[in-house]
Backbone as a chain_set.jsonl record, in Angstrom:
{"seq": "XXXXXXXXXXXXXXXXXXXXXXXXXXXXXXXXXXXXXXXXXXXXXXXXXXXXXXXXXXXXXXXXXXXXXXXXXXXXXXXXXXXXXXXXXXXXXXXXXXXXXXXXXXXXXXXXX", "coords": {"N": [[83.177, 40.059, 147.541], [83.684, 43.487, 148.215], [82.048, 46.711, 148.167], [83.146, 49.968, 147.363], [83.109, 53.463, 147.899], [84.482, 56.081, 146.141], [85.518, 59.249, 146.758], [86.235, 62.179, 145.242], [88.29, 64.871, 145.923], [89.233, 68.296, 145.773], [90.729, 71.549, 145.687], [88.974, 73.884, 144.059], [89.953, 76.387, 143.339], [92.696, 76.074, 143.25], [93.281, 74.506, 141.114], [94.999, 74.474, 138.137], [94.421, 76.723, 135.4], [93.661, 75.534, 132.209], [94.409, 74.881, 128.746], [92.101, 74.123, 126.051], [93.111, 71.819, 124.818], [94.792, 70.724, 126.778], [92.877, 70.246, 128.715], [91.379, 68.29, 127.433], [93.315, 66.287, 127.298], [93.642, 65.75, 130.033], [91.083, 64.816, 130.634], [91.174, 62.492, 129.117], [93.085, 61.076, 130.586], [91.617, 60.545, 132.929], [89.6, 58.934, 131.804], [91.123, 56.771, 130.92], [92.12, 55.838, 133.363], [89.76, 55.065, 134.709], [88.929, 53.13, 132.86], [90.97, 51.255, 133.205], [90.367, 50.245, 135.715], [87.859, 49.172, 135.184], [88.609, 47.203, 133.355], [89.689, 45.339, 135.02], [87.489, 44.28, 136.081], [86.437, 45.643, 138.268], [84.947, 47.905, 138.469], [82.086, 49.392, 139.64], [80.273, 51.514, 139.352], [80.74, 54.184, 137.268], [80.321, 56.719, 138.176], [80.111, 60.317, 138.522], [81.13, 63.649, 137.645], [80.902, 66.425, 139.805], [79.133, 69.49, 139.886], [80.322, 72.826, 140.608], [78.565, 74.47, 141.902], [75.747, 74.612, 144.164], [73.611, 73.68, 146.918], [73.359, 73.533, 150.487], [71.43, 71.962, 152.829], [70.732, 72.266, 156.136], [70.137, 71.0, 159.482], [67.272, 72.336, 161.159], [66.351, 73.814, 159.097], [68.182, 75.495, 157.897], [69.724, 76.974, 155.191], [72.437, 77.027, 153.015], [74.214, 78.824, 150.461], [76.081, 77.41, 148.946], [77.828, 74.34, 148.651], [80.463, 74.571, 149.315], [81.301, 76.655, 150.879], [82.229, 76.574, 153.513], [84.452, 75.002, 153.533], [87.763, 74.396, 152.315], [88.613, 72.432, 150.516], [86.88, 70.862, 147.959], [84.23, 68.594, 147.093], [84.526, 66.919, 144.176], [83.635, 64.877, 142.599], [82.614, 61.408, 142.192], [83.013, 57.81, 142.381], [82.129, 54.369, 142.157], [83.575, 51.388, 143.224], [84.573, 47.9, 143.152], [86.215, 45.799, 145.42], [88.373, 43.502, 147.128], [89.331, 44.271, 149.574], [90.067, 47.092, 151.763], [92.693, 47.823, 151.391], [93.224, 46.873, 148.773], [91.399, 48.476, 147.349], [92.515, 50.987, 147.871], [94.968, 50.718, 146.568], [94.068, 50.635, 143.918], [93.475, 53.272, 143.58], [95.808, 54.71, 143.469], [96.797, 55.703, 141.064], [95.106, 57.706, 140.379], [94.037, 60.507, 138.542], [93.422, 62.926, 139.897], [95.204, 63.28, 141.919], [97.447, 64.441, 140.842], [96.901, 67.136, 140.773], [97.084, 67.886, 143.377], [94.91, 67.044, 144.736], [92.673, 64.78, 146.5], [91.675, 61.387, 147.253], [89.013, 60.044, 148.816], [88.363, 57.038, 150.353], [85.87, 54.845, 150.937], [84.305, 52.137, 152.459], [81.235, 50.666, 151.548], [78.54, 50.062, 153.552], [76.674, 47.11, 154.046], [74.524, 46.79, 155.656]], "CA": [[83.764, 41.322, 147.149], [83.08, 44.64, 148.877], [81.897, 47.889, 147.325], [83.755, 51.15, 147.944], [82.832, 54.768, 147.325], [85.636, 56.954, 146.015], [85.108, 60.651, 146.725], [87.358, 62.967, 144.741], [88.29, 66.208, 146.512], [90.304, 69.22, 145.4], [90.397, 72.965, 145.817], [88.696, 74.405, 142.726], [90.774, 77.575, 143.074], [94.102, 75.724, 143.05], [93.446, 73.759, 139.866], [95.484, 75.418, 137.135], [93.628, 76.923, 134.185], [94.298, 74.8, 131.127], [93.904, 75.086, 127.394], [91.185, 73.037, 125.66], [93.885, 70.605, 124.524], [95.208, 70.165, 128.064], [91.666, 69.746, 129.353], [91.056, 67.033, 126.758], [94.319, 65.305, 127.725], [93.314, 65.377, 131.4], [89.878, 63.979, 130.547], [91.62, 61.184, 128.623], [93.732, 60.385, 131.711], [90.533, 60.028, 133.772], [88.948, 57.831, 131.088], [92.053, 55.634, 130.939], [92.175, 55.304, 134.725], [88.492, 54.347, 134.929], [88.961, 51.943, 131.99], [91.867, 50.253, 133.8], [89.616, 49.611, 136.803], [86.817, 48.361, 134.527], [89.265, 46.046, 132.74], [89.921, 44.377, 136.1], [86.147, 43.937, 136.551], [86.324, 46.222, 139.606], [84.133, 49.11, 138.402], [80.676, 49.176, 139.941], [79.572, 52.649, 138.742], [81.771, 55.176, 136.961], [80.032, 57.945, 138.892], [80.055, 61.547, 137.742], [81.732, 64.876, 138.156], [79.898, 67.274, 140.432], [79.264, 70.909, 139.586], [80.842, 73.64, 141.703], [77.469, 75.153, 142.582], [74.774, 73.762, 144.829], [73.133, 74.182, 148.204], [73.418, 72.611, 151.618], [70.328, 72.112, 153.77], [71.148, 71.794, 157.453], [69.035, 70.872, 160.433], [66.664, 73.614, 161.504], [65.96, 74.496, 157.875], [69.201, 76.462, 157.484], [70.166, 76.714, 153.823], [73.569, 77.845, 152.572], [74.23, 78.957, 149.009], [77.002, 76.533, 148.238], [78.383, 73.298, 149.514], [81.894, 74.737, 149.509], [81.598, 77.907, 151.558], [82.896, 76.371, 154.796], [85.637, 74.158, 153.406], [88.66, 74.75, 151.217], [88.631, 71.336, 149.563], [85.528, 70.57, 147.507], [83.963, 67.291, 146.49], [84.443, 67.161, 142.741], [82.981, 63.758, 141.938], [82.624, 60.128, 142.897], [82.997, 56.567, 141.621], [81.957, 53.166, 142.975], [84.388, 50.266, 142.757], [84.54, 46.655, 143.919], [87.544, 45.327, 145.807], [88.321, 42.516, 148.208], [89.722, 44.889, 150.844], [90.394, 48.511, 151.722], [94.041, 47.914, 150.821], [93.106, 46.739, 147.318], [90.732, 49.688, 146.857], [93.506, 52.058, 147.942], [95.937, 50.507, 145.485], [93.433, 51.017, 142.659], [93.395, 54.74, 143.537], [97.127, 55.343, 143.464], [97.047, 56.36, 139.778], [94.0, 58.622, 140.112], [94.53, 61.789, 138.023], [93.219, 64.078, 140.787], [96.373, 63.4, 142.783], [98.395, 65.31, 140.146], [96.541, 68.515, 141.083], [97.1, 68.083, 144.818], [93.634, 66.601, 145.28], [92.699, 63.549, 147.286], [90.619, 60.4, 147.05], [88.508, 59.443, 150.052], [87.968, 55.661, 150.037], [84.962, 54.411, 152.004], [83.546, 50.912, 152.217], [79.791, 50.847, 151.657], [77.958, 49.082, 154.464], [75.563, 46.34, 153.487], [73.491, 46.673, 156.679]], "C": [[82.976, 42.453, 147.803], [82.974, 45.798, 147.883], [82.435, 49.107, 148.083], [83.344, 52.392, 147.167], [84.137, 55.549, 147.306], [85.111, 58.369, 145.875], [86.342, 61.464, 146.347], [87.24, 64.393, 145.261], [89.475, 67.008, 145.989], [89.807, 70.636, 145.634], [90.208, 73.511, 144.405], [89.63, 75.553, 142.362], [92.234, 77.23, 142.784], [94.34, 74.925, 141.777], [93.888, 74.744, 138.792], [94.535, 75.517, 135.938], [94.379, 76.267, 133.033], [93.661, 75.153, 129.788], [92.908, 73.964, 127.083], [91.92, 71.724, 125.384], [94.338, 69.922, 125.814], [94.019, 69.578, 128.81], [91.261, 68.399, 128.747], [92.038, 65.933, 127.172], [94.044, 64.83, 129.151], [92.08, 64.478, 131.435], [90.253, 62.579, 130.081], [92.316, 60.395, 129.723], [92.683, 59.775, 132.638], [89.878, 58.827, 133.107], [89.83, 56.588, 131.099], [92.119, 54.996, 132.321], [90.917, 54.503, 135.036], [88.459, 53.06, 134.097], [89.863, 50.862, 132.57], [91.186, 49.53, 134.96], [88.534, 48.702, 136.224], [87.415, 47.101, 133.915], [89.566, 44.949, 133.762], [88.604, 43.876, 136.691], [85.914, 44.437, 137.985], [85.436, 47.471, 139.623], [82.669, 48.767, 138.626], [79.825, 50.254, 139.277], [80.608, 53.73, 138.505], [81.534, 56.491, 137.668], [79.98, 59.127, 137.955], [80.827, 62.643, 138.43], [80.605, 65.705, 138.753], [80.177, 68.729, 140.089], [79.734, 71.67, 140.821], [79.725, 74.32, 142.489], [76.516, 74.145, 143.21], [74.303, 74.428, 146.106], [73.295, 73.094, 149.252], [72.258, 72.948, 152.543], [70.755, 71.472, 155.08], [69.929, 71.663, 158.35], [68.532, 72.254, 160.821], [66.271, 74.425, 160.285], [66.96, 75.53, 157.389], [69.756, 76.045, 156.127], [71.345, 77.624, 153.499], [73.65, 77.778, 151.053], [75.192, 78.047, 148.281], [77.576, 75.502, 149.16], [79.828, 73.563, 149.899], [82.256, 75.986, 150.293], [82.378, 77.71, 152.855], [84.19, 75.577, 154.683], [86.477, 74.611, 152.217], [88.602, 73.683, 150.127], [87.208, 70.933, 149.229], [85.412, 69.149, 146.968], [83.707, 67.535, 145.008], [83.741, 66.041, 141.994], [83.103, 62.498, 142.756], [82.637, 58.978, 141.901], [82.743, 55.442, 142.615], [82.793, 52.044, 142.368], [84.153, 49.049, 143.64], [85.977, 46.242, 144.205], [87.379, 44.342, 146.953], [88.617, 43.136, 149.568], [89.957, 46.381, 150.647], [91.769, 48.712, 151.093], [93.994, 47.815, 149.292], [92.451, 47.983, 146.709], [91.708, 50.857, 146.834], [94.529, 51.922, 146.824], [95.353, 50.88, 144.128], [93.398, 52.534, 142.476], [94.737, 55.428, 143.367], [97.467, 56.059, 142.158], [95.947, 57.351, 139.42], [94.538, 59.982, 139.66], [94.346, 62.98, 138.962], [94.424, 64.313, 141.694], [97.427, 64.322, 142.17], [98.155, 66.775, 140.506], [96.545, 68.796, 142.584], [95.795, 67.697, 145.484], [93.79, 65.312, 146.07], [91.543, 62.647, 146.886], [90.249, 59.839, 148.417], [87.944, 58.083, 149.662], [87.15, 55.121, 151.194], [84.246, 53.137, 151.599], [82.067, 51.2, 152.425], [79.238, 49.717, 152.501], [76.792, 48.38, 153.791], [74.43, 46.173, 154.501], [72.334, 47.572, 156.391]], "O": [[81.753, 42.382, 147.926], [83.706, 45.859, 146.896], [82.21, 49.255, 149.284], [83.243, 52.373, 145.94], [84.816, 55.666, 148.326], [84.336, 58.656, 144.963], [87.357, 61.439, 147.042], [86.217, 65.049, 145.066], [90.567, 66.476, 145.789], [88.607, 70.876, 145.761], [91.167, 73.595, 143.638], [90.049, 75.677, 141.211], [92.935, 78.011, 142.14], [95.489, 74.691, 141.402], [93.214, 75.748, 138.563], [93.93, 74.529, 135.522], [95.592, 76.43, 132.901], [92.537, 75.651, 129.716], [92.88, 72.957, 127.79], [91.406, 70.646, 125.684], [94.276, 68.699, 125.933], [94.136, 68.539, 129.46], [90.851, 67.485, 129.462], [91.641, 64.785, 127.373], [94.194, 63.645, 129.449], [92.04, 63.497, 132.178], [89.719, 61.59, 130.585], [92.163, 59.176, 129.796], [92.828, 58.636, 133.083], [89.625, 57.814, 133.76], [89.333, 55.475, 131.271], [92.168, 53.772, 132.447], [90.996, 53.393, 135.563], [88.011, 52.02, 134.579], [89.561, 49.675, 132.444], [91.404, 48.336, 135.163], [88.319, 47.595, 136.716], [86.792, 46.04, 133.952], [89.683, 43.776, 133.409], [88.598, 43.139, 137.678], [85.287, 43.761, 138.802], [85.199, 48.037, 140.69], [82.087, 47.96, 137.902], [78.777, 49.953, 138.704], [81.286, 54.152, 139.441], [82.448, 57.311, 137.76], [79.825, 58.969, 136.744], [81.133, 62.577, 139.621], [79.48, 65.684, 138.253], [81.333, 69.145, 140.011], [79.561, 71.204, 141.947], [79.934, 74.707, 143.639], [76.489, 72.975, 142.83], [74.572, 75.606, 146.339], [73.358, 71.904, 148.943], [72.121, 74.088, 152.987], [71.095, 70.29, 155.129], [68.841, 72.143, 158.03], [69.289, 73.225, 160.81], [65.899, 75.592, 160.408], [66.621, 76.363, 156.549], [70.198, 74.911, 155.942], [71.269, 78.839, 153.683], [73.213, 76.807, 150.436], [75.101, 77.936, 147.059], [77.788, 75.772, 150.342], [80.375, 72.844, 150.736], [83.434, 76.339, 150.36], [83.123, 78.604, 153.258], [84.946, 75.492, 155.65], [85.954, 75.144, 151.238], [88.547, 74.01, 148.941], [86.408, 70.687, 150.132], [86.376, 68.582, 146.455], [82.788, 68.264, 144.635], [83.295, 66.24, 140.864], [83.626, 62.51, 143.871], [82.312, 59.153, 140.726], [83.104, 55.554, 143.786], [82.731, 51.781, 141.167], [83.604, 49.158, 144.736], [86.844, 46.328, 143.336], [86.37, 44.351, 147.658], [88.208, 42.6, 150.598], [90.035, 46.871, 149.52], [91.98, 49.668, 150.347], [94.654, 48.589, 148.599], [92.898, 48.482, 145.676], [91.725, 51.634, 145.879], [94.91, 52.916, 146.204], [96.073, 51.392, 143.27], [93.304, 53.024, 141.351], [94.778, 56.637, 143.14], [98.335, 56.931, 142.144], [95.863, 57.791, 138.273], [95.404, 60.551, 140.324], [95.068, 63.967, 138.825], [94.633, 65.425, 142.178], [98.218, 64.922, 142.897], [99.096, 67.567, 140.541], [96.057, 69.84, 143.016], [95.588, 67.984, 146.663], [94.9, 64.822, 146.277], [90.571, 63.081, 146.268], [91.08, 59.232, 149.093], [87.135, 57.987, 148.739], [87.662, 54.956, 152.302], [83.651, 53.065, 150.523], [81.69, 51.897, 153.367], [79.447, 48.544, 152.193], [76.022, 48.996, 153.054], [73.461, 45.47, 154.216], [71.369, 47.601, 157.155]]}, "num_chains": 1, "name": "protein.A"}
């Protein structure tokens, strides 16, 4: 079995503002999706959500105030899963809640070298 990194991307500005109840319902969708992967014994690490703030250190000691200043779509979080192939990993992502908001899931196999 191979391990895959799922990187969740979306534009923070395009995510609609929601009520606390809607936010809780969305969180429940994420929990259910992750639980469905875990139930198949495919979850390696549930990962975490990433905060909107941060810094980027570039070569030459150049520091920018946020990781999202140069790109529209931001990395919002990550998860590690196990799958037999890229196709299987992709199929596990088709119900990812971020897709509802126009976001995307980057699916990358982790090299064992």
